[in-house]
N, C-alpha and C positions, 0 to 999 in steps of 0.2 A: 109191392115186391120189387126187388132189383137183384141182378147178379153182375152188373158192371157199374162202376162209377166212372164218369168221364169228366175231365176238367177241360175248360176252354177259356179263351180270352173273354173278358167282360163284354157284354152286348153282342157276342157272336153266337149266342146259344141257338138261335134259329138256323144259322148256316151249319152249325155243328150237328144239330138234330138231322138235317137233310143228309149230311155226309154219312152219319151213322146208319140211317135208313138204307142208303145205297150200299154201303159196305156190308151190312148184315144180310141184305137181300142177296148180294153176290155170294156170300158165304152160305146161304141156304135158309135164312129165316126171313120170310116176307111179312111176318106178323109180329114184329117187335114192338114192345111197349116202351115208350120213352117219356120221361117226365123231366121237364126243365124245372129244377127246384127253385125255391124262393131265395136260395143262396146264389149270389152272382157267380157265374162260371162253373156251376155244378149241374150235371145232368145225370139222372139215373136211368138205367136201361134194364129191361127184363127181356132176355132172349131165351129161346128154347135150346140154343146151342150151349156147349160147355164153355163157360167164360174163360177158362185158361187157354183152351184151344183157340177161341176167338182172338185173344191177345196175341198168341203165337202167329196166327195167320195174318193178322193186321201188321205185325212186325215184318213178316216176309213181304207184304205188299209195300211197306215203306222202303225196305231194302231194294226191292225190284224197281219200284217207281216212286221215288221220294216225293214227287209232286202230287201223288194220288191222295195223300192225306194232308189236309191243310188246316183243319180247325181243331181236331182232337189233340189236345196237348198231352194228357195222360189218360191211360185206360187201365182201370184197376179191377181185376176180377174179384167178385165177392161170392163166398161159398155159403155163408149163413147170415141170417138177419136176426137180431134180438132187440128188445127194448133197451134203451140207454140207461141201464142200471148196473152198478158194479157187480152185484152178485149174479145177474143174468149173463153178463159178459164173461165172468170168471167160469160159470158153469158150462157155457157153450165151448169155451176154449179148452176146458178140461176134457170135455167129451170128444174134442177133435184132436187132442194132443198126440194120439197114436200116429198121426201123420208125421210126427218128428221121430225119426228112428233113433235108436239108442245112442249111436255114435255121433249123431248130428248135433251141431251147435245151432243156436237160434238167437234172434233178437226180437224185441217187441217194438213195433212202430205204431204210434197212435197219431191219427190226424183228427183234430177236433174242429167241428164247425157248429156254431149255435148251441154250445153246451159248456157248462162250467164244472162238469164232472171232473174228479181229480185223476189226472193221468198217473200221478205218482202212486196213488192208492191202487189203481188197476195193475200197474206194473209190479208192485210189491206182491199183490195177491197171486198173480199169475206165476211170477218167479218162484214163489213158495211152493206152487203146485208142480212145476216142471223142473225136473232135476238135471236136465241136460246142461251142457256148458253154454254160457252166453258168449257170443262173439259180436261185438258191435261193428267191426269192419268187414269181416268175411263170414257172415252166418250162412249155414247150409239152408236154413229156413227162416222166413220172416213171419212172425205172428202179426198180422196186419189188422188194426182196429180202426175202422173208419166211422167216426161219430158224426152223424148228420142230425143234429137236433135230438129228437126223441127216439130216433132209430139208429142202430149201429150195425154196420156190415163187418163181418169177420172173415178172414182168410188165413190159412197157413200155407204159404207158397214159397217158391224160390224168388229171389230178387228179380230174376230174369222174366218172371211171369207177369211183371208189370210193364206196360209200354210207356216209355217217356219219349215223345217224339223227338225232342231236342237231343237226348242221349243217343237214340238210335241213329239219327242223322249224323251226329258227331262221330259215331263209331265208323261211319263209312269213309270219313275223310282222314281217319287215322292211318 
């Protein structure tokens, strides 16, 4: 199980894991389960905290103390996990789609690792199910499909619910 996917630089998985344990402990979860995946630079995390709240709080930490986060490059909240099969992914997203309100636009974002499942086919099937307007540049919601081999994490979130260390730090100098 996982509700966060964290990316880090190659060969720094150990340091990243320690950093995550400290951060999540500070946020109130001292019993976090972390798996360094077989894919370089990918760590999965299972925390009892709300993954979207975790990202929000870590963003605040970066803005307060930019040096406090050194190894976590991106932190992606995951709401649901399914087997990497197009119909499973489609079914799950369909059941979550009420998170996109009637007037909201969306875009589908697929990140694939260790899988040759067809992104195009997934996008077509989902787009047929969700009647909202698509906006590639400024979507209200992002349907995030994170494929890690045989397991896929899915979230329907705002773009701002994902932490990108680089972007967050860059925003401070703007």
